[in-house]
C-alpha positions as CSV (number, residue, x, y, z in Angstrom):
1,M,6.0,2.6,-17.0
2,I,8.8,5.0,-16.3
3,D,8.1,7.2,-19.3
4,S,4.4,7.3,-18.6
5,G,5.1,8.2,-15.0
6,R,7.3,11.0,-16.0
7,L,4.6,12.2,-18.4
8,R,2.1,12.3,-15.5
9,L,4.6,14.2,-13.4
10,R,5.1,16.8,-16.1
11,R,1.4,17.3,-16.5
12,R,0.9,17.7,-12.8
13,Y,3.8,20.0,-12.5
14,G,2.4,22.2,-15.4
15,R,-1.0,22.5,-13.7
16,G,0.7,23.3,-10.4
17,R,2.8,26.0,-11.8
18,L,-0.3,27.6,-13.4
19,V,-2.1,27.5,-10.0
20,R,0.9,29.1,-8.2
21,L,0.9,31.9,-10.7
22,S,-2.9,32.6,-10.3
23,P,-2.4,35.5,-7.9
24,V,-0.3,37.3,-10.5
25,I,-2.8,36.5,-13.2
26,L,-5.6,37.8,-11.0
27,T,-3.7,41.0,-10.3
28,V,-3.2,41.6,-14.1
29,V,-6.8,40.8,-14.9
30,I,-8.2,43.2,-12.2
31,A,-5.8,46.0,-13.1
32,S,-6.7,45.6,-16.8
33,L,-10.4,45.7,-16.2
34,A,-10.0,48.7,-13.9
35,Y,-8.1,50.6,-16.5
36,T,-10.3,49.7,-19.6
37,T,-13.8,49.9,-18.0
38,P,-15.7,53.0,-16.7
39,P,-14.7,54.1,-13.2
40,Q,-18.3,53.5,-12.0
41,L,-17.7,49.7,-12.2
42,A,-14.8,50.0,-9.7
43,F,-13.0,46.8,-10.5
44,S,-10.0,48.3,-8.6
45,R,-11.7,47.5,-5.4
46,L,-11.0,43.8,-6.1
47,L,-7.2,44.2,-5.9
48,P,-7.1,43.1,-2.2
49,A,-8.2,39.6,-3.4
50,A,-4.8,39.0,-5.0
51,P,-2.6,39.0,-1.8
52,A,-5.4,37.1,0.0
53,L,-5.1,34.3,-2.7
54,A,-1.3,34.4,-2.6
55,A,-1.4,33.6,1.1
56,A,-2.8,30.2,0.3
57,M,0.2,29.1,-1.7
58,W,3.1,31.6,-1.4
59,P,5.6,32.3,1.3
60,V,5.4,35.5,3.4
61,L,7.8,37.7,1.4
62,P,6.3,37.1,-2.1
63,T,2.8,37.7,-0.6
64,V,3.9,41.1,0.9
65,L,5.6,42.0,-2.4
66,L,2.4,41.2,-4.3
67,G,0.4,43.3,-1.9
68,T,2.8,46.2,-2.4
69,V,2.5,45.9,-6.2
70,C,-1.3,46.0,-5.8
71,L,-1.0,49.1,-3.7
72,F,1.2,50.9,-6.3
73,L,-1.3,49.8,-9.0
74,M,-4.1,51.4,-7.1
75,I,-2.1,54.6,-6.7
76,G,-1.4,54.6,-10.4
77,L,-5.1,54.1,-11.3
78,S,-6.0,57.0,-9.0
79,L,-3.9,59.3,-11.2
80,V,-5.9,58.2,-14.2
81,F,-9.3,58.1,-12.5
82,P,-9.3,60.5,-9.5
83,D,-12.7,59.4,-8.2
84,L,-12.0,55.8,-7.5
85,G,-11.9,56.1,-3.7
86,T,-8.2,55.4,-3.6
87,W,-7.6,55.7,0.1
88,W,-10.3,53.3,1.1
89,T,-9.1,50.7,-1.4
90,A,-5.5,51.3,-0.4
91,A,-6.3,50.8,3.2
92,G,-8.1,47.6,2.3
93,I,-5.0,46.4,0.4
94,I,-2.7,47.1,3.3
95,A,-5.0,45.4,5.8
96,V,-5.5,42.3,3.6
97,T,-1.8,42.1,2.9
98,V,-0.9,42.1,6.6
99,A,-3.5,39.5,7.3
100,A,-2.3,37.4,4.3
101,A,1.3,37.6,5.4
102,Y,0.3,36.3,8.8
103,G,-1.8,33.6,7.3
104,S,1.1,32.5,5.1
105,H,3.4,32.3,8.1
106,V,0.9,30.1,10.0
107,R,0.4,27.9,6.9
108,L,4.1,27.4,6.4
109,K,4.6,26.5,10.1
110,R,1.8,23.9,9.9
111,E,3.3,22.5,6.7
112,R,6.7,22.1,8.3
113,T,5.0,20.3,11.3
114,L,3.1,18.0,8.9
115,L,6.3,17.2,7.1
116,Q,7.9,16.2,10.3
117,V,4.9,14.0,11.2
118,R,5.1,12.3,7.8
119,L,8.8,11.7,8.2
120,V,8.1,10.1,11.6
121,A,5.3,8.0,10.0
122,D,7.7,6.9,7.3
123,V,10.3,5.8,9.8
124,A,7.6,4.0,11.8
125,Q,6.4,2.2,8.7
126,Q,10.0,1.2,7.8
127,V,10.4,-0.4,11.3
128,V,7.5,-2.7,10.4
129,L,8.5,-3.2,6.8
130,S,12.2,-3.5,7.1
131,P,14.3,-4.1,3.9
132,M,13.9,-7.6,2.6
133,P,16.6,-9.8,1.2
134,R,16.5,-10.4,-2.6
135,R,17.3,-14.1,-2.4
136,F,17.4,-17.0,0.0
137,G,19.3,-19.8,-1.7
138,N,17.3,-20.6,-4.9
139,V,14.4,-18.5,-3.7
140,E,14.1,-15.0,-5.3
141,I,12.1,-12.4,-3.4
142,E,10.7,-9.0,-4.5
143,S,8.3,-6.7,-2.7
144,L,6.3,-3.5,-3.4
145,Y,4.6,-1.2,-0.9
146,L,2.5,1.7,-2.2
147,A,0.3,4.2,-0.5
148,A,-3.1,4.8,-2.1
149,A,-2.9,8.5,-1.3
150,A,-0.1,10.8,-0.6
151,E,-1.6,11.9,2.7
152,A,-2.0,8.3,3.9
153,R,1.5,7.1,4.3
154,I,1.0,4.9,7.3
155,G,-1.2,1.9,7.9
156,G,-1.5,-1.7,9.1
157,D,-0.2,-3.7,6.2
158,F,2.8,-5.9,7.0
159,Y,5.0,-8.6,5.5
160,E,8.2,-10.4,6.5
161,V,10.4,-13.3,5.4
162,V,13.0,-15.2,7.4
163,D,15.3,-18.2,6.7
164,T,14.9,-20.7,9.5
165,P,16.1,-24.2,10.2
166,N,12.6,-25.4,9.2
167,G,12.7,-23.6,5.9
168,I,11.9,-20.2,4.5
169,R,8.9,-18.7,6.3
170,L,6.9,-15.8,5.0
171,L,4.2,-13.6,6.6
172,I,1.8,-11.1,5.1
173,G,-1.2,-9.5,6.7
174,D,-3.3,-6.4,7.3
175,V,-4.5,-4.9,10.6
176,R,-8.0,-3.5,10.5
177,G,-7.8,0.3,10.6
178,K,-5.0,2.7,10.0
179,G,-2.8,5.2,11.7
180,L,-0.4,4.8,14.6
181,Q,-2.4,2.2,16.4
182,A,-2.6,0.0,13.3
183,V,1.1,0.3,12.8
184,G,1.7,-0.6,16.5
185,A,-0.4,-3.7,16.1
186,A,1.4,-4.6,12.9
187,A,4.8,-4.1,14.5
188,A,3.8,-6.4,17.4
189,I,2.7,-9.1,15.0
190,V,5.9,-8.8,12.9
191,N,8.2,-8.8,15.9
192,A,6.4,-11.9,17.3
193,F,6.8,-13.6,13.9
194,R,10.5,-12.9,13.7
195,E,11.0,-14.7,17.0
196,A,8.4,-17.4,16.6
197,A,9.5,-18.4,13.1
198,Y,12.9,-19.4,14.5
199,A,11.7,-20.9,17.8
200,E,8.7,-23.0,16.7
201,T,8.9,-26.0,14.5
202,D,5.2,-26.1,13.6
203,M,3.5,-23.1,11.8
204,V,0.4,-23.7,14.0
205,D,2.5,-22.7,17.0
206,V,3.8,-19.7,15.1
207,A,0.2,-18.6,14.4
208,R,-0.8,-19.0,18.0
209,R,2.0,-16.7,19.1
210,L,1.0,-14.1,16.5
211,D,-2.5,-14.3,17.8
212,A,-1.3,-13.9,21.4
213,S,0.8,-10.9,20.5
214,C,-2.1,-9.2,18.7
215,T,-4.3,-9.9,21.7
216,R,-1.8,-8.5,24.2
217,Y,-1.4,-5.3,22.1
218,S,-5.1,-4.8,21.7
219,A,-5.6,-5.2,25.5
220,A,-2.8,-2.6,26.2
221,F,-4.0,-0.2,23.5
222,P,-7.7,-0.6,23.0
223,P,-9.1,0.5,19.6
224,D,-10.9,3.8,19.4
225,G,-14.2,2.4,18.0
226,P,-16.6,-0.2,19.4
227,M,-15.3,-2.9,17.1
228,E,-12.5,-5.3,18.1
229,R,-9.1,-4.9,16.5
230,F,-8.2,-7.9,14.4
231,A,-5.8,-8.7,11.6
232,T,-5.7,-11.0,8.6
233,A,-2.5,-13.0,8.1
234,L,-1.1,-15.6,5.9
235,L,1.9,-17.8,6.8
236,A,3.8,-19.7,4.2
237,E,6.7,-22.2,4.6
238,I,9.0,-23.5,1.9
239,P,11.3,-26.4,3.0
240,H,14.9,-26.0,2.0
241,E,14.6,-29.0,-0.2
242,G,11.7,-27.3,-2.0
243,R,9.0,-29.1,-4.1
244,R,6.1,-27.9,-1.8
245,I,4.7,-25.0,0.1
246,D,2.7,-25.0,3.3
247,I,0.2,-22.3,3.8
248,L,-1.7,-21.3,6.9
249,N,-4.3,-18.7,6.1
250,C,-6.0,-16.6,8.8
251,G,-8.7,-14.9,6.7
252,H,-6.2,-13.3,4.3
253,P,-6.8,-13.1,0.5
254,P,-5.5,-16.3,-1.1
255,P,-2.2,-16.2,-2.9
256,L,-1.8,-16.9,-6.6
257,L,0.6,-19.5,-7.9
258,L,1.8,-19.0,-11.5
259,N,3.7,-21.7,-13.3
260,P,4.6,-22.0,-17.0
261,R,1.3,-23.8,-17.7
262,N,-1.4,-22.2,-15.6
263,L,-2.5,-20.2,-12.6
264,R,-3.8,-21.6,-9.4
265,V,-5.6,-19.7,-6.6
266,L,-4.4,-21.4,-3.4
267,E,-7.6,-21.4,-1.5
268,S,-7.6,-22.9,2.0
269,A,-9.8,-25.9,2.6
270,T,-10.6,-24.7,6.1
271,P,-9.8,-21.0,6.9
272,S,-8.1,-20.4,10.2
273,P,-9.3,-17.7,12.6
274,L,-8.2,-14.1,12.2
275,L,-5.6,-12.9,14.7
276,N,-7.1,-11.7,18.0
277,L,-10.3,-13.6,17.3
278,A,-9.2,-17.1,18.3
279,E,-10.7,-16.7,21.8
280,L,-14.0,-15.9,20.3
281,I,-14.3,-18.5,17.5
282,G,-11.7,-21.1,18.5
283,D,-8.0,-21.7,17.7
284,H,-8.5,-24.4,15.0
285,Y,-5.6,-23.8,12.6
286,T,-5.3,-25.6,9.2
287,I,-2.2,-26.0,7.1
288,D,-2.7,-26.7,3.4
289,T,0.1,-28.1,1.3
290,F,0.7,-27.4,-2.4
291,D,3.2,-28.5,-4.9
292,F,5.8,-25.8,-5.6
293,A,8.4,-26.4,-8.2
294,P,11.4,-24.4,-9.4
295,G,10.2,-21.7,-11.9
296,D,6.9,-21.1,-10.1
297,L,5.9,-17.6,-9.0
298,L,3.9,-17.0,-5.8
299,L,2.1,-13.6,-5.4
300,L,1.1,-12.6,-1.9
301,Y,-0.9,-9.4,-1.6
302,T,-3.3,-7.4,0.6
303,D,-6.9,-6.7,-0.3
304,G,-6.0,-3.2,-1.6
305,I,-5.1,-4.8,-4.9
306,A,-8.1,-7.0,-5.3
307,E,-10.4,-4.1,-4.3
308,A,-8.7,-1.4,-6.5
309,R,-11.6,0.0,-8.6
310,A,-12.0,1.8,-11.9
311,R,-14.2,4.9,-12.0
312,D,-17.2,2.7,-13.0
313,G,-16.7,0.6,-9.9
314,E,-15.2,-2.4,-11.6
315,F,-12.6,-4.3,-9.4
316,F,-9.1,-5.0,-10.7
317,P,-9.2,-8.5,-12.3
318,L,-6.0,-9.8,-10.5
319,A,-6.3,-13.5,-11.4
320,A,-7.1,-12.7,-15.0
321,W,-4.2,-10.3,-15.2
322,M,-1.8,-12.9,-13.8
323,R,-3.0,-15.5,-16.4
324,Q,-2.1,-13.1,-19.2
325,Q,1.5,-12.4,-18.0
326,P,4.4,-14.0,-19.9
327,P,7.3,-15.6,-18.1
328,T,9.1,-12.7,-16.5
329,P,11.3,-12.0,-13.5
330,P,9.5,-11.0,-10.3
331,R,10.7,-7.4,-10.3
332,Q,9.4,-6.8,-13.9
333,L,6.1,-8.5,-13.0
334,L,5.7,-6.1,-10.0
335,T,6.5,-3.1,-12.2
336,A,3.9,-4.3,-14.8
337,L,1.3,-4.8,-12.0
338,H,1.9,-1.3,-10.6
339,H,1.5,0.2,-14.1
340,D,-1.7,-1.7,-14.8
341,L,-3.2,-0.9,-11.4
342,L,-2.6,2.8,-12.0
343,R,-4.1,2.6,-15.5
344,H,-7.2,0.6,-14.2
345,S,-7.9,3.1,-11.4
346,K,-6.9,6.1,-13.5
347,G,-4.2,6.9,-11.0
348,R,-6.5,6.7,-7.9
349,L,-5.4,3.8,-5.7
350,D,-8.1,3.9,-3.1
351,D,-10.4,1.0,-2.2
352,G,-12.6,3.1,0.0
353,T,-11.7,1.1,3.1
354,H,-7.9,0.7,3.3
355,S,-5.9,3.8,2.6
356,R,-3.0,1.8,1.2
357,F,-2.0,-1.7,0.0
358,S,1.1,-3.8,-0.1
359,V,2.3,-6.4,-2.6
360,F,4.7,-9.1,-1.9
361,L,6.0,-11.1,-4.8
362,R,7.9,-14.3,-4.2
363,G,9.6,-16.1,-7.0
364,T,11.5,-19.4,-7.1
365,P,13.5,-19.5,-10.3
366,G,15.6,-22.4,-9.2
367,V,17.9,-21.7,-12.1
368,H,21.7,-21.4,-12.0
369,P,24.2,-21.1,-14.8
370,G,24.6,-24.5,-16.4
371,R,21.3,-25.9,-15.0
372,N,18.1,-26.6,-16.8
373,R,14.9,-24.8,-15.9
374,I,12.4,-27.2,-14.4
375,R,8.8,-26.8,-15.6
376,C,5.7,-28.3,-14.0
377,G,2.0,-28.7,-14.7
378,A,-0.9,-27.6,-12.5
379,P,0.1,-27.7,-8.8
380,A,-1.8,-30.6,-7.1
381,K,-3.3,-29.8,-3.8
382,R,-2.5,-32.2,-1.0
383,P,-4.7,-33.0,1.9
384,G,-4.6,-30.3,4.6
385,R,-3.6,-31.0,8.2
386,S,-5.1,-29.3,11.1
387,A,-4.3,-28.8,14.8
388,R,-6.0,-27.5,17.9
């Protein structure tokens, strides 16, 4: 993956360097045509186009220098062909160069402003997605967050994990929409989870507090469009003694559980309401319990992965991909997933709806030096429990 990534960077850099040299190439081509063709064709009148093109990609000083070169070229051509209308063309070169220099200055100023905005966006995103611990006891944790496009660095995806007296609790979700309002809603939900995960003994109460936090934020900062703001979320709890995992799914894509023998999609028997919609459709929350043995891998993800498409519109076959993976550490599995997503989408990670996606991989090796690795068969689903 690293080698192929470097290859892509080299290719992109090569194309970028050629584009940045295009004003020089244009200048050489125009001057050559003006010198080798009859004066009646007047190719020299195209010389002002070179500094105009340079303004789109060069700083101010190189743009002015190129305009000066074009001016001297025009004067030199006038010595060979006296009837070229030198002074009119020279005046045009000077005027275009001055305008191009000003345009380059404005462009650079806007680029600096955009860079500062992106830096602020990155910091805001890091507040929501704070660095995660690599391990809680025998539980190994890895995470991956990727932007579908370079200009879309901020969005409503969120995840968190905390170690509480009730066990290890995990959260992953996605706020509808993107931008600062989506990040604000995600931050409100994550902050509520960090408090409620410790204070509440039942995950149903945790979900209710997340819904209340999302509702309060939406009331304080209404969405721009006519649709209500809502968020999908998935809560998971692993008791410290292990052997099971409790999942409360509020409309989020179901996680995948991979063990040495097979793959299981952890579908909820009765989906719980999305956050900020409990008042409309009721607050009936259901917790489903699944067997979860040492050595199992749990993949939590947002819909940007499942909806990543190839150029022919085919979705990424996440479940089939997971079934084909050999036993591997979580970090290597995430690396392979990233590589295959890029290959499937030809480097374009954009699902058309969400500008970004996040991946959260949670592994439970349960293996220490001197201990045997425990293997298990298909995880048996236990009856779910619900609460109002």
